C-alpha positions as CSV (number, residue, x, y, z in Angstrom):
1,M,-16.8,11.5,1.1
2,K,-13.6,12.0,3.2
3,R,-10.8,9.7,2.2
4,L,-7.2,9.1,3.2
5,L,-4.6,10.1,0.7
6,I,-1.2,8.6,0.9
7,D,1.6,10.5,-0.9
8,L,4.1,7.7,-1.7
9,D,6.7,10.3,-2.7
10,A,6.5,12.1,0.7
11,C,6.5,8.7,2.5
12,S,9.8,7.8,0.8
13,Q,11.5,10.6,2.6
14,C,11.4,8.7,5.9
15,D,13.9,6.0,6.8
16,E,11.4,4.7,9.3
17,C,7.8,5.7,9.6
18,G,7.1,7.3,13.0
19,M,3.4,7.8,12.5
20,L,1.1,6.9,15.3
21,C,-2.2,5.1,14.8
22,S,-5.3,5.1,17.0
23,Y,-6.7,1.7,15.9
24,T,-7.7,0.1,19.2
25,Q,-7.3,-3.6,18.3
26,H,-3.5,-3.6,18.4
27,H,-1.5,-1.9,21.1
28,Y,1.5,-0.9,19.0
29,N,-0.3,-0.7,15.7
30,N,1.2,1.1,12.8
31,G,-1.6,0.9,10.2
32,I,0.4,3.1,7.7
33,T,2.6,0.0,7.0
34,N,-0.4,-1.9,5.7
35,L,-1.6,1.2,3.7
36,R,1.8,1.6,2.1
37,E,1.8,-2.0,1.0
38,F,-1.7,-1.7,-0.4
39,A,-0.8,1.5,-2.1
40,H,2.2,-0.1,-3.7
41,F,0.2,-3.1,-4.9
42,A,-2.5,-0.8,-6.3
43,I,-0.3,1.8,-8.0
44,V,3.3,0.5,-8.5
45,C,2.7,-3.2,-9.2
46,R,2.9,-4.0,-12.9
47,R,0.2,-6.7,-12.6
48,C,2.2,-9.3,-14.6
49,D,0.2,-11.9,-16.4
50,D,2.4,-14.7,-15.1
51,A,2.8,-13.1,-11.6
52,P,6.2,-14.6,-10.5
53,C,5.7,-13.1,-7.0
54,V,2.6,-15.2,-6.6
55,A,4.2,-18.4,-7.9
56,S,7.3,-17.9,-5.6
57,C,5.3,-17.9,-2.4
58,P,5.7,-21.2,-0.6
59,W,2.7,-20.6,1.6
60,E,0.3,-19.3,-1.1
61,A,0.0,-16.1,0.8
62,L,-0.3,-13.9,-2.4
63,E,-3.1,-14.1,-4.8
64,M,-3.7,-12.2,-8.1
65,Q,-7.4,-11.2,-8.0
66,E,-9.6,-10.9,-11.0
67,T,-9.0,-7.1,-10.9
68,K,-5.3,-7.9,-11.3
69,M,-4.7,-6.5,-7.9
70,L,-2.4,-8.4,-5.5
71,K,-3.8,-9.6,-2.2
72,R,-1.7,-10.8,0.6
73,Y,-3.2,-13.3,3.1
74,M,-1.8,-12.1,6.4
75,M,-2.3,-15.3,8.3
76,R,-0.4,-17.3,5.6
77,C,2.5,-14.9,5.2
78,T,5.7,-15.8,7.1
79,S,7.6,-12.7,5.9
80,C,10.0,-14.8,4.0
81,K,10.2,-12.1,1.3
82,S,10.4,-14.6,-1.6
83,C,7.8,-12.5,-3.4
84,S,10.0,-9.5,-3.1
85,R,13.0,-11.3,-4.6
86,A,10.8,-12.8,-7.4
87,C,9.3,-9.6,-8.6
88,P,11.1,-8.8,-11.9
89,F,10.4,-5.1,-11.5
90,G,11.5,-4.7,-7.9
91,V,8.2,-3.2,-6.8
92,I,7.4,-5.4,-3.8
93,Y,9.5,-3.6,-1.2
94,P,10.8,-5.9,1.6
95,E,10.1,-3.3,4.3
96,T,6.4,-3.3,3.4
97,I,6.1,-7.0,4.1
98,P,6.3,-7.2,7.9
99,F,5.6,-10.3,9.8
100,V,3.5,-8.5,12.4
101,I,0.5,-7.2,10.5
102,S,-1.1,-3.9,11.2
103,R,-4.5,-2.9,9.8
104,C,-6.0,0.5,9.1
105,D,-9.7,0.9,9.6
106,F,-9.6,4.4,8.0
107,C,-11.0,5.6,11.4
108,L,-14.4,4.9,10.0
109,G,-17.1,5.7,12.6
110,R,-14.5,6.8,15.1
111,L,-13.9,10.5,14.2
112,R,-16.2,13.2,15.6
113,G,-16.9,16.4,13.8
114,D,-13.7,18.0,12.4
115,E,-11.4,15.5,14.3
116,L,-8.5,14.3,12.2
117,P,-6.9,10.8,12.4
118,I,-3.8,10.8,14.6
119,C,-1.7,9.5,11.7
120,L,-2.0,13.0,10.0
121,Q,-1.0,14.7,13.2
122,S,2.1,12.5,13.7
123,C,3.4,12.4,10.1
124,A,6.6,14.5,9.8
125,H,6.6,14.8,6.0
126,G,2.9,15.3,5.2
127,G,2.7,11.9,3.6
128,I,-1.0,11.5,4.5
129,K,-4.0,13.7,4.2
130,Y,-7.7,13.3,5.1
131,A,-10.3,15.3,3.2
132,D,-13.0,15.2,0.6
133,L,-10.8,14.1,-2.2
134,E,-11.4,12.5,-5.6
135,E,-9.2,10.7,-8.1
136,N,-7.3,13.1,-10.3
137,E,-4.9,11.5,-12.9
138,E,-3.5,14.9,-13.9
139,E,-2.3,15.5,-10.4
140,S,-1.1,11.8,-10.1
141,V,-3.8,10.9,-7.5
142,F,-5.3,7.5,-8.0
143,K,-8.1,5.6,-6.3
144,A,-6.9,2.5,-4.5
145,S,-10.1,1.7,-2.7
146,D,-13.3,3.5,-1.6
147,Y,-11.5,5.0,1.3
148,L,-7.9,5.4,0.0
149,L,-6.3,7.5,-2.6
150,V,-2.6,7.3,-3.6
151,K,-0.5,10.1,-4.9
152,T,2.8,9.3,-6.7
153,D,4.7,10.8,-9.6
154,Y,5.9,7.3,-10.5
155,K,4.5,6.4,-13.9
156,W,4.8,3.3,-16.1
157,D,3.2,2.0,-19.2
158,R,2.3,-1.6,-19.1
159,V,4.3,-3.5,-21.8
160,K,1.9,-5.6,-23.8
161,E,4.6,-8.2,-24.6
162,P,7.1,-9.2,-21.9
163,P,10.8,-8.7,-22.9
164,K,12.4,-11.7,-24.5
165,K,14.7,-13.7,-22.2
166,R,18.3,-14.0,-23.1
């Protein structure tokens, strides 16, 4: 199965993402913004048991799902960035919490033959790939969803006990 692969380390080379998107529902859509947020939530988020980011949201726009994956409700989010400030590890990046929401549909059912998504063609640093790919922890490639893989050299071990407050 063909999947998108986002290389977060390559994405970090850009000050501002200039990738194009062919999603037809939004005229100036930049679906990569949504994918980067999802990738960060899937890979970089520490999945805190007490989830201060969730508790900080005045609009209940963030929810910790049973899988310990964060979900942001786009229609509730006002882009106040209180979640970003509340994250004790600094992994909710303010630039990935835009008020105008863009969605990626992974070009499902829209590509013909060997056609590639336009995001691949417009990415200056090779931060996104589209191929028959599988999760490979040795190469730091992790499955974020059925259609998305994330590559990052960022590693962390979840601490079983939170650090003691001073």
